[in-house]
Every structure is written in structure tokens, then in C-alpha cells.
VOGU-3710 file (C-alpha; in Angstrom, 3 decimals, decimal comma):
1> mkasigrrga> 0,000/0,000/0,000  1,423/3,376/-0,955  0,406/6,819/-2,095  0,403/6,895/-5,902  -1,103/8,947/-8,680  -4,741/8,045/-9,073  -4,853/6,103/-5,843  -2,225/6,138/-3,809  25,936/-3,012/-23,445  24,018/-4,435/-26,581
11> gillgaagll> 25,939/-7,708/-26,680  25,324/-8,403/-23,053  21,658/-7,649/-23,525  21,318/-9,975/-26,483  23,096/-12,710/-24,569  20,727/-12,215/-21,667  17,712/-12,320/-23,941  18,892/-15,631/-25,301  18,547/-17,166/-21,857  14,895/-16,271/-21,520
21> gatlsaagae> 13,737/-19,474/-23,147  15,365/-21,543/-20,393  12,728/-20,740/-17,822  13,429/-23,654/-15,498  16,584/-25,342/-14,307  16,818/-29,092/-14,178  15,802/-28,906/-10,523  12,727/-26,811/-11,299  13,909/-23,512/-9,828  13,297/-20,120/-11,439
31> iclrgvnlsg> 15,522/-17,312/-12,657  15,689/-14,942/-9,675  13,389/-11,967/-10,275  15,194/-8,855/-9,045  14,089/-5,381/-10,080  11,595/-2,601/-9,527  7,996/-1,618/-10,111  7,878/0,388/-13,328  4,832/2,565/-12,825  2,734/4,538/-15,276
41> aefgtvpgra> 0,153/2,192/-16,754  -1,836/2,171/-13,491  -1,923/5,970/-13,188  -4,929/8,223/-13,578  -8,654/7,678/-13,458  -10,151/5,128/-15,833  -10,532/4,907/-18,685  -8,184/7,864/-19,230  -6,145/8,698/-22,305  -2,930/6,852/-23,090
51> ntdytyptea> 0,192/9,019/-22,814  -1,874/11,790/-21,236  -3,438/10,273/-18,129  -1,334/7,123/-18,020  1,631/5,641/-19,855  3,422/2,365/-20,486  7,219/2,086/-19,984  9,476/3,569/-22,622  12,290/1,642/-24,253  14,792/3,893/-22,470
61> airrlaglgm> 13,255/3,156/-19,061  13,344/-0,592/-19,666  16,892/-0,654/-21,025  18,059/1,435/-18,073  16,946/-1,322/-15,701  18,751/-3,996/-17,718  21,873/-1,867/-17,728  21,760/-1,672/-13,930  21,833/-5,455/-13,675  18,174/-6,185/-12,989
71> tsfrlpfrwe> 16,477/-9,304/-14,313  12,835/-8,229/-14,222  10,345/-5,506/-13,505  6,805/-5,475/-12,202  4,392/-3,742/-14,566  1,196/-2,472/-12,884  -1,788/-1,997/-15,222  -5,551/-1,569/-14,824  -8,228/-4,189/-15,370  -10,775/-1,635/-16,620
81> riqprlgael> -8,435/-0,590/-19,435  -7,331/-4,015/-20,618  -10,962/-5,233/-20,507  -13,378/-2,277/-20,689  -16,408/-4,558/-20,474  -16,527/-7,568/-18,164  -16,586/-10,865/-20,023  -15,672/-9,197/-23,315  -12,571/-9,315/-25,490  -9,434/-7,508/-24,353
91> dpaelarlde> -9,042/-3,985/-25,703  -6,818/-4,219/-28,833  -5,096/-0,850/-28,348  -4,341/-1,479/-24,675  -3,163/-5,013/-25,395  -0,853/-3,648/-28,099  0,695/-1,271/-25,562  1,238/-4,159/-23,163  2,685/-6,287/-25,982  5,144/-3,546/-26,877
101> siataraagl> 6,415/-3,313/-23,300  6,905/-7,064/-23,132  8,692/-7,176/-26,489  11,006/-4,346/-25,423  11,736/-6,143/-22,155  12,529/-9,364/-23,969  14,961/-7,563/-26,258  16,662/-6,167/-23,148  16,844/-9,567/-21,449  14,228/-8,794/-18,793
111> rvildlhnfg> 11,198/-10,671/-17,558  7,932/-8,806/-17,037  5,634/-9,383/-14,088  2,135/-8,485/-15,268  0,450/-6,955/-12,227  -3,323/-6,487/-12,365  -3,271/-3,416/-10,135  -6,872/-3,233/-8,933  -6,975/-3,890/-5,168  -9,725/-6,492/-5,576
121> yyagkklgsp> -12,130/-4,177/-7,415  -13,367/-3,384/-10,921  -15,142/-0,068/-11,554  -16,142/0,141/-7,902  -17,402/-3,449/-7,747  -15,804/-5,784/-5,210  -14,531/-9,216/-6,190  -16,631/-11,933/-4,624  -19,790/-9,838/-4,729  -22,775/-10,714/-6,949
131> alpastlgdv> -21,776/-7,825/-9,239  -18,215/-9,145/-9,611  -18,040/-12,914/-9,054  -14,791/-14,853/-9,101  -15,555/-15,951/-12,669  -14,879/-12,400/-13,916  -11,305/-12,554/-12,634  -10,991/-15,990/-14,180  -12,243/-14,611/-17,495  -9,757/-11,762/-17,797
141> wrrlathyrd> -6,872/-14,031/-16,817  -8,015/-16,721/-19,248  -7,840/-14,158/-22,023  -4,454/-12,819/-20,916  -3,098/-16,345/-20,443  -4,278/-17,406/-23,896  -2,581/-14,375/-25,424  0,711/-14,844/-23,541  0,917/-18,595/-22,993  3,886/-18,953/-25,361
151> radvvfsimn> 5,837/-16,169/-23,618  8,054/-17,875/-21,049  9,502/-14,495/-20,048  6,196/-13,306/-18,543  4,979/-13,817/-14,964  1,300/-13,450/-14,053  0,509/-11,563/-10,828  -3,181/-12,224/-10,261  -4,189/-9,148/-8,241  -2,509/-6,291/-6,437
161> epydihsaew> -3,344/-5,686/-2,767  -6,887/-6,842/-2,093  -7,646/-5,377/1,302  -11,207/-6,064/2,415  -11,937/-9,563/1,097  -11,835/-12,368/3,682  -8,717/-14,507/3,312  -10,654/-17,781/2,916  -12,844/-16,268/0,189  -9,825/-14,667/-1,450
171> akiqnvaiaa> -8,044/-18,031/-1,706  -11,101/-19,460/-3,506  -11,262/-16,487/-5,898  -7,588/-16,836/-6,798  -8,045/-20,569/-7,356  -10,686/-19,760/-9,976  -8,174/-17,518/-11,778  -5,408/-20,129/-11,507  -7,666/-22,839/-12,939  -8,605/-20,562/-15,855
181> irkagakqml> -4,948/-19,782/-16,579  -3,910/-23,422/-16,565  -6,936/-24,484/-18,646  -5,804/-21,934/-21,246  -2,534/-23,852/-21,537  -0,344/-21,236/-19,856  2,498/-22,630/-17,743  3,985/-19,359/-16,468  4,993/-18,661/-12,894  2,043/-17,195/-10,993
191> lvtgtaygga> 2,062/-14,749/-8,102  -0,772/-14,894/-5,597  -1,253/-12,621/-2,634  -3,028/-12,377/0,666  -5,721/-9,983/1,733  -5,067/-6,960/3,991  -2,765/-5,576/1,253  -0,601/-8,716/1,386  1,496/-7,277/4,210  4,294/-9,477/5,489
201> hswtsdlpvg> 3,952/-7,890/8,927  0,366/-9,172/9,353  0,653/-12,459/7,459  0,266/-14,702/10,506  -2,164/-12,428/12,364  -5,844/-13,008/13,039  -7,433/-10,012/11,343  -11,022/-8,892/10,778  -10,516/-10,151/7,211  -9,121/-13,526/8,270
211> nnsrdllaie> -5,696/-15,112/8,599  -3,540/-15,271/5,471  -1,053/-17,788/6,858  -3,879/-20,243/7,465  -6,258/-19,645/4,590  -3,806/-19,009/1,757  -2,446/-22,532/2,175  -5,563/-23,497/0,215  -4,102/-22,123/-3,023  -4,257/-24,854/-5,686
221> dplkrfaydf> -2,115/-24,951/-8,815  -1,846/-28,241/-10,729  1,642/-27,216/-11,874  2,673/-26,067/-8,377  4,365/-23,136/-10,045  3,393/-20,171/-7,920  4,757/-17,899/-5,224  3,137/-15,610/-2,664  3,483/-11,899/-3,371  4,176/-9,997/-0,135
231> hqyldadysg> 4,402/-6,233/0,333  6,272/-4,545/3,166  6,867/-0,860/3,900  8,877/0,707/6,707  6,766/3,554/8,110  4,914/3,335/11,420  1,680/1,859/10,032  3,397/-0,023/7,170  1,287/1,893/4,644  4,110/3,279/2,494
241> rqpecsaaqs> 2,872/6,853/2,783  5,452/8,529/4,999  9,196/9,179/4,638  9,984/7,986/8,173  10,950/4,350/8,781  10,259/3,852/12,478  8,950/0,321/11,807  12,052/-0,797/9,912  13,162/-3,371/12,465  9,651/-4,780/12,755
251> alkaiddvsa> 9,470/-4,955/8,965  12,761/-6,851/8,803  11,491/-9,256/11,466  8,351/-9,736/9,383  10,510/-10,863/6,471  12,255/-13,339/8,764  8,928/-14,625/10,086  7,487/-15,059/6,604  10,692/-16,802/5,505  10,162/-19,300/8,325
261> wlkahgrqgf> 6,518/-19,793/7,284  7,528/-20,389/3,668  10,180/-22,890/4,707  7,846/-24,739/7,082  5,218/-25,175/4,366  7,534/-25,737/1,411  6,280/-22,594/-0,320  7,966/-19,697/-2,127  7,624/-15,941/-1,807  8,240/-12,785/-3,783
271> lgefaasdrp> 8,471/-9,292/-2,285  6,458/-7,323/-4,812  6,586/-3,915/-3,121  8,904/-2,289/-0,593  10,393/1,181/-0,491  12,399/3,756/1,429  12,863/7,490/1,459  16,365/8,885/1,010  16,950/9,135/4,772  20,163/7,208/5,548
281> ecvaafkemt> 18,586/4,962/8,168  15,759/4,093/5,777  18,114/3,347/2,891  20,122/1,055/5,194  17,000/-0,920/6,158  15,899/-0,997/2,508  19,189/-2,588/1,458  19,150/-4,989/4,401  15,731/-6,217/3,302  16,998/-7,140/-0,172
291> arldsrpeqw> 20,060/-8,808/1,373  17,865/-10,990/3,595  15,745/-12,014/0,626  18,770/-12,806/-1,528  20,278/-14,890/1,290  17,265/-17,247/1,208  16,903/-18,249/-2,464  15,001/-21,444/-1,622  12,214/-19,401/-0,040  12,325/-16,178/-2,103
301> igwaawgagp> 12,253/-16,036/-5,903  13,017/-12,308/-5,866  11,854/-8,759/-5,241  10,594/-5,581/-6,899  11,229/-2,240/-5,214  8,785/0,662/-5,394  8,749/2,944/-7,352  10,397/3,602/-10,699  8,904/5,247/-13,758  9,550/8,645/-15,345
311> wwppdyvfnl> 6,072/10,006/-14,526  6,665/10,075/-10,768  6,968/13,675/-9,479  10,587/14,617/-8,713  9,678/15,101/-5,047  7,844/11,768/-4,659  9,301/10,266/-1,509  9,952/6,810/-3,016  11,071/7,973/-6,472  13,751/5,648/-7,906
321> eptaagerpq> 14,401/7,685/-11,046  17,776/9,461/-11,375  18,176/13,186/-10,814  20,524/15,610/-12,556  23,093/14,631/-9,919  22,808/10,916/-10,683  21,151/7,937/-9,044  19,241/8,462/-5,807  20,505/6,821/-2,586  17,773/4,168/-2,717
331> mkalieqlks> 18,729/3,079/-6,226  22,417/3,126/-5,330  21,595/0,682/-2,528  19,757/-1,589/-4,966  22,644/-1,451/-7,435  25,087/-2,428/-4,688  22,897/-5,383/-3,743  22,561/-6,443/-7,371  26,348/-6,552/-7,581  26,856/-8,379/-4,286
341> gparhamcgr> 23,859/-10,736/-4,432  23,206/-13,724/-6,732  24,613/-13,652/-10,249  22,318/-12,193/-12,881  21,005/-15,578/-13,974  21,138/-17,367/-10,623  18,221/-19,649/-9,851  15,798/-19,156/-6,985  13,230/-21,444/-5,428  13,178/-25,162/-4,930
351> errp> 12,247/-28,231/-6,922  8,517/-28,610/-7,401  7,088/-32,052/-6,805  3,700/-33,314/-7,978
//
């Protein structure tokens, strides 16, 4: 959860792109996903006008990430734009914009995490309600999966930050989407999340909306190729709205606790959002979080820091875009971790068994 607009070397690159077809190692692990959220396509009110109210990543933005040593980026986009009418075909113009981003990423040697950035809603309707049954989420993902099923360099992230759907109901809704994706013949890695914004800090807690650590064990994927998408911010209420990081140590402990949960249940995780302001103590905690994730490759398949993208205001507290003086402290910390962590094409995760 965070405040955002609308709601809160060529040879090296070609060599990297050539590895994209080898999605799995012999043991069944995944290429470690290490990068950022590349915002823009989720901006503005819907429907909005492309390149006026919202934008997809430019070639320069994508190639910058590859040049920094990243292996992937998370691409938030809106359900109402990709499918303007529930149950109908995907919008050709919007799909073309998404296709272009994916093609550019592939040329740069990067994987794309397609993030349906809707918080469990569509045009004000809540998933699981009579107006928006689970089948609608299954429908849009069936269409996306059919379109992208031959693209091994794409990851499907089923829904960003549902917050007021009970965890037991949310597991059932995601299972409908997973079944639709697999029925479409898509074998990509899937990211599922918990309710209550998917916060690592509350994962094992009994909340008014359930208990993620208990109910999300009910996720069913016949391919067993999925990971849980956690989000974790450092400010006092973990909302990602303030520059202070008074909850940094609690947030780091939350990562440790979730790591233990993943290990105990033989599951895998992905940290899909985390951020820091440029305050030194916050940058230090930010880097420590990535180091802890990278030190546990059996449990964590990677991370995506918030928030990159050239449309962020220069004074946005979590802006990861460079200034006239160069890279910001937060990005410098990520670059250092990319250099000291796993090699660019290291494998994360563990063997999947039927």
C-alpha cells in the first residue's frame, strides 16, 4: 500500500535475452526476479487517455533497468483498461501497448511481471460480490493467459493488494483464476497474494478479514508453479505513505517470520513492493531487506522495489528515477545489492514435486 497517482551493453543484452527461453533449471527452480515496479500504466482515473493520463514504460526506461543489472520488472496496469467490459474481449489498443512493453523487455533480457493493479475491485465493484463474481477474474486471466501462454519471459501476478476480502474467500477467488490460466494452456509462474494488502507484517495475524497464513495454504495450482506476493513498507503503520521508517526493524522481522513460514510449508515468496525514502537509516534498512531475501533463495524467488517510472513527481518520496546529480541513494543501494547478491542468472526457489 502506498500513495500513488490516481490512488495512492548491446551484446550483453542480447546474450541475456537468449537465456529467456530456459525458464526452469533441471531442478525446477526459477531465474531470480530482481528489479523494480515500473509505474505509469496504473496511473490516472479510468478509462483515461494513453500518454496523457497514463503511460506504459518507454524503451529507455526498460533498457536502463537492464543496464543496472536487474532481471525483471513489475508492470502495474488496470483491469478496466485491458478489458473495458466484463466478459468481453481484451481492448486491442491497450493489449498492443502491453505487448510492446513485453517485447522491449525481452529484447533487453528482462522478464515482465504483469500486475493487475486493482486492489480487488473493478469499476467500484468488489470481487466476490454478486456484481463481480470470481468468474470475472478468471475470465480476464483466461484471455491474458491465452494471449501470452507462449511467452516464457512473462509472470502473471493475479491481483494487487486486495484489502477487504476475507482470506478464505480470497483463496477461492484466486483458485478460480489459476484454474482458468492453466486451462488456457499457460504454464507461467504465478504470483498470488493475501488480503489486507498482502502485508508481510500481518501475514500470521488473526485479522477482521481472516488469517492469510492459514487460509492461503488453500491455493491450488496443478503445476505447483506459484509464489506468494508480499508487500512490506517501513513507516509506522506499514502503509508506504510517509518518509519515516520507524517500523524498519519490525518490517525486517516480518521478512524473517514469513521466511520461516515459507520454509515450514515448502512454499515460495516474492516481495512485490517495498520502499524507502532517502533518509540514511531508511536506505540502510531498505538494502538490508533485499540482502535478507537474496540470502534465502530457496524461499524467495526475488523482489521488486517501489517505485520507478519517469512520470513520478521529482519530489515523490519513493522515487527511484535518477536526478541531474545521478542515481538516488535508494537506487544506489539496490545497485550495490545487485552486484553483491546472486549472479544475474542465478536460480531461486526449490524443486517442485507433484
